[in-house]
N, C-alpha and C positions, 0 to 999 in steps of 0.2 A: 504494499499499500504506499503510495507516494504522499508524503506529508507536505501539503502545500495549501495556500489560501490566496485569494484575491479579494481585497476590500476597497471599496470606494467610500469617501466621505465628502459630502458637499454641504457647506454652510454659507451663511452670508459673508463669512470672512475668508474661507479657504475652499479649495477644490483639490483633494488628495486621492491618489490611487497607489496602492501598495500591492505588489505580487511577491509573495514569499514562498520559496521552496527550501524547507529545512535541510533536506539531504542533498544539498547542491555542491557546487565546486568553488564557491567564493566569488562568483561573478556578480557584478553590480552594474545596473544601468539606472543612473539617477539624473533626473531632469528637474533641477531646482535653480532658482536665481541665487540662493545663498550658497556660495562656493565652499565655505567651511563646513556647513551642514552636509553638503554633497560629499566632501572628503571624509567626514566622520561616518556617514552611512556606508561608503565604499570600504572603509576600514573595518566596520562592524561586520559587513558581509564576508570580507576576506578572512577575518579571524574566526568567525563562527562557521565558516564553510556554507553559508547561505547563498542561494541565488536570489537576488533582490532586484526588483524593479520598482522605482519610486518616481512618480510624476506629481508635481504640486505647484500650486500658485496660492498666494495669500496676500491679504491687504497690508501685512507687515511681518517682519521677521519673527516676532514672538508668536503670533498666531500660526504661522507656517510651521515653525519648529514644534510647537505644542501638538498640533493636529497630526503632523507626520508621526510623532512618537505614539500618540493615541492609536492611530490606524495600524502602525507596526505592531503594537501590543495586541490589538484585536486579531490581526492576521496570525501572529504567533500562537495565540490561544486557540484559534480555530484550526490551524495546521497541526498542532499537537494532537488534538482530538482525544481519543480514549486510549491511545498507545501508551503502555507503561514505559517510563523513562527513568534514567538515573536520578533525575530530579534535583539533586544537591551538588553544587560544584563551586570551585573557587579558582582564581588565577591571579598571579602577581606579574605585572609588567613594568620593566624599567624603560625609561625613555629619556636619555640625557640626564638632566637634573631630577626628573620626576621618577618616583617609585610609587605605584598604586596597586592595591589589592582589592579585588571584587569577589564577594561571596554571595551566592544566590540560592534560592530554593523555589522551584516552580510548583508550588503546592496549592495555589489558588487562595492564598491568604496574603493579599498585598500589604507590604510594609516597606518603608524606605528609610535608610539612614545614610545620607550621602555627604561626603566631604569633597566638595567640588568648588573651586574658586570662582567659577563663572556662573552667575545666577541663572543665565539662560540655559546652560547645559545641565545645571542642577535640576531645573524644571523639565528638561528633555528626559533625563534619566528617571525622574519621579513619574512623569506621565506615562512612559513606557512600562515601568514596573506596575503602576496602578491598573492600567488597561489590560495588561497581560495576566494579572493576578500573582505577580512575582514578589517574593521577599528579596530585597536587594540592599546590600551593604557595600558602599564604596569608601575605602579608607585610603587617604593620602598618607603614605608613610613619610615621604619627604618631597621637596620640590619647590621651585620658586617661579617657574615660567608657566603661566596659566595655560597657554596653548599645549605645552607638553603634558601637563597634568590632565587636561581634558582628553587629549588623544590617548594617553596611557590608560585612562579610565575606560574609554570606548574599546580599546584593543583587549584589555583584561575582561571586559564584559563579553566580548565576542568569544574569547577562549573558554570562559566559564559556561556560556550558553552551549557551545559545541559539546562540552563534556556532560552538562546536565541533560541535554536533549538526546543523548545516546539511548537507543532502545534497550529495554531489558525484558526478560521473560515474564516477570510478574511485577505487580505494583509494589513500590518501595514505601510501605507504610505499615504501621501496627494497627491501623484502622482500615476498614474497607472503604472503597470509593463511595462517597455520599450519594444517596438516592434523592433525586429531586422530583417532587410531584408537581405537575402543572395541571391546572384546572382548565 
């Protein structure tokens, strides 16, 4: 079974399309006006081994970044489906002066504790975690260059996601998968 999803989100502020293939080759096709966000999404795809297509327009950079993160989280959640996965993973990435550790749990209990010097990318990581149902911790061990710390965070996130999304034979939990009743 191929783990993939395509999600579109159109609001008064943004128009976003995300196509995500979890078991990809790290290829990204990103069409955004924000070149740093494009670079971060390409890095995330490469380190997570996702195939990722993102198209987006927004009335300002904040709304664009936020909605891309929300749609990516929704796509990830949908692509995972019911497949048992490793679920918990961490990664540490050095990048010049920056050293960042990311630890996550794809358990559908969203929680974030993010040490990120850039408020916009703090918001990006938080929006991604909340919309995907991820518990996410990002810890800056050291660093002084904001660009390096953000990029190390995104690369560490990608590596941790690759590990956490690895399929397993059975659900990794002492509880069973919750049953949801819909009326």
